[in-house]
C-alpha positions as CSV (number, residue, x, y, z in Angstrom):
1,M,-41.9,-15.6,23.9
2,V,-38.5,-15.7,22.8
3,C,-36.0,-15.2,25.5
4,F,-32.8,-13.7,24.7
5,D,-29.4,-15.0,26.5
6,Y,-26.5,-12.7,25.1
7,S,-23.8,-14.7,26.5
8,R,-21.0,-15.1,23.7
9,R,-20.1,-18.7,22.9
10,S,-17.1,-18.6,20.4
11,D,-19.2,-17.4,17.2
12,R,-22.7,-18.4,18.5
13,W,-25.5,-16.9,20.6
14,V,-27.6,-18.6,22.8
15,L,-31.2,-18.4,21.8
16,D,-33.6,-20.5,24.1
17,G,-31.1,-22.7,25.0
18,G,-30.2,-23.5,21.2
19,A,-27.4,-22.2,19.6
20,V,-28.1,-19.7,16.6
21,S,-24.6,-19.2,14.5
22,L,-23.8,-15.4,13.1
23,R,-22.2,-17.2,10.1
24,S,-23.4,-17.1,6.4
25,P,-24.9,-20.5,5.1
26,L,-22.3,-20.2,2.6
27,G,-19.4,-19.5,5.6
28,R,-20.7,-22.4,7.4
29,V,-20.5,-24.9,4.8
30,L,-16.9,-23.8,3.9
31,G,-15.5,-23.3,7.0
32,L,-14.0,-20.3,6.1
33,G,-14.3,-16.8,7.8
34,S,-12.6,-13.4,6.9
35,A,-9.5,-13.4,4.8
36,K,-8.2,-11.1,7.6
37,D,-6.2,-9.3,5.3
38,G,-8.1,-5.8,4.5
39,T,-6.9,-4.1,7.6
40,G,-3.6,-4.4,7.1
41,H,-3.9,-3.2,3.5
42,F,-5.7,-0.2,4.8
43,W,-3.1,0.5,7.2
44,A,0.0,0.5,4.8
45,Q,-2.0,2.5,2.5
46,R,-2.8,5.3,5.0
47,V,1.0,5.1,6.6
48,S,2.2,5.4,3.4
49,G,0.2,8.2,2.4
50,V,0.9,10.0,5.5
51,A,5.0,9.6,4.5
52,L,4.1,11.0,1.0
53,V,2.6,14.2,2.7
54,F,5.9,14.8,4.7
55,L,8.2,13.7,1.8
56,G,6.3,15.8,-0.7
57,L,6.6,18.9,1.6
58,W,9.8,18.5,1.5
59,F,10.5,17.7,-2.2
60,A,8.3,20.6,-3.4
61,G,9.9,22.9,-0.6
62,S,13.3,22.2,-2.0
63,L,12.6,22.5,-5.4
64,S,11.1,25.9,-4.7
65,S,14.4,27.2,-3.6
66,L,16.4,25.7,-6.3
67,Q,17.4,27.1,-9.7
68,L,15.9,24.5,-11.6
69,H,17.6,25.7,-15.0
70,D,21.1,25.1,-13.5
71,H,22.1,21.4,-14.5
72,A,25.1,21.7,-11.9
73,V,22.9,22.9,-9.2
74,V,20.3,20.1,-9.4
75,M,23.0,17.5,-9.7
76,A,24.6,18.9,-6.6
77,F,21.4,18.9,-4.6
78,I,20.7,15.3,-5.7
79,A,24.3,14.2,-4.7
80,S,24.0,15.8,-1.1
81,P,23.6,12.6,1.2
82,L,20.7,13.6,2.9
83,N,18.5,14.7,0.2
84,N,20.1,11.5,-1.9
85,V,18.3,9.0,0.9
86,L,15.2,11.5,1.0
87,L,14.7,11.0,-2.6
88,A,15.0,7.6,-2.7
89,L,12.4,7.1,0.2
90,L,10.3,9.3,-1.7
91,C,10.6,6.9,-4.6
92,L,10.0,4.0,-2.3
93,T,7.2,5.2,-0.7
94,A,5.3,6.6,-4.1
95,A,5.8,3.2,-5.8
96,Y,4.7,1.1,-2.8
97,H,1.7,3.4,-2.2
98,S,0.8,3.3,-6.0
99,Y,1.2,-0.3,-6.0
100,L,-1.4,-0.4,-3.1
101,G,-4.2,1.6,-5.2
102,V,-3.5,0.0,-8.2
103,Q,-3.9,-3.4,-6.3
104,V,-7.1,-2.1,-4.9
105,V,-8.4,-1.1,-8.5
106,I,-7.5,-4.6,-10.5
107,E,-9.0,-6.5,-7.4
108,D,-12.2,-4.6,-7.3
109,Y,-12.8,-4.1,-11.1
110,V,-11.1,-7.0,-12.9
111,H,-13.3,-9.8,-12.9
112,A,-11.8,-12.6,-14.7
113,A,-9.4,-15.0,-12.3
114,G,-6.9,-15.0,-14.8
115,L,-6.5,-11.6,-16.0
116,K,-6.7,-10.7,-12.5
117,I,-3.7,-12.9,-11.3
118,V,-1.7,-11.7,-14.5
119,S,-2.6,-8.4,-13.5
120,L,-1.4,-8.0,-10.4
121,V,1.8,-9.4,-11.1
122,V,2.6,-7.6,-14.0
123,S,1.8,-4.4,-11.8
124,R,4.2,-5.9,-9.0
125,F,7.0,-6.2,-12.0
126,V,6.1,-2.7,-13.4
127,H,6.5,-0.9,-10.1
128,V,9.7,-2.7,-8.8
129,L,11.2,-2.0,-12.3
130,V,10.3,1.7,-11.8
131,V,11.7,1.9,-8.5
132,A,14.6,0.1,-9.2
133,I,15.6,2.3,-12.1
134,A,14.4,5.5,-9.9
135,I,17.2,4.2,-7.1
136,Y,19.9,3.4,-9.6
137,A,19.8,6.8,-10.7
138,I,19.8,8.2,-7.5
139,L,22.8,6.1,-6.2
140,R,24.8,6.9,-9.5
141,I,24.3,10.5,-9.1
142,G,25.1,10.5,-5.3
143,L,27.9,8.1,-5.5
144,S,29.6,10.0,-8.5
145,A,29.9,13.2,-6.6
């Protein structure tokens, strides 16, 4: 009869006085465990998503109250300090959230190691470039008013 002692010692369970490992055979050989990176990525995506909900509602509500066919009204809206900051936050948050999503897609569906690294680097540069252009445009309008 097998007797289980459910006392926990590091990463091993004790079975009849002998230790039984819960690690996979490859994990025991390599000595590697979890990368411990998925939780941070998960929370970053969720928090940026919640921020986008609030910023998106603000943006949609603001646009619905504007006369969008009048260029001067739109420029005055963007030039307002509060709107300027919120628009910059919207652009930053949208780019960050987009980057996190694209990163997951690349990591899941690009299998060639070299192509995966190149794709991740290009994705990061494109997202940074887009956000830099957006922030520059917002600040230029805000500071010129």
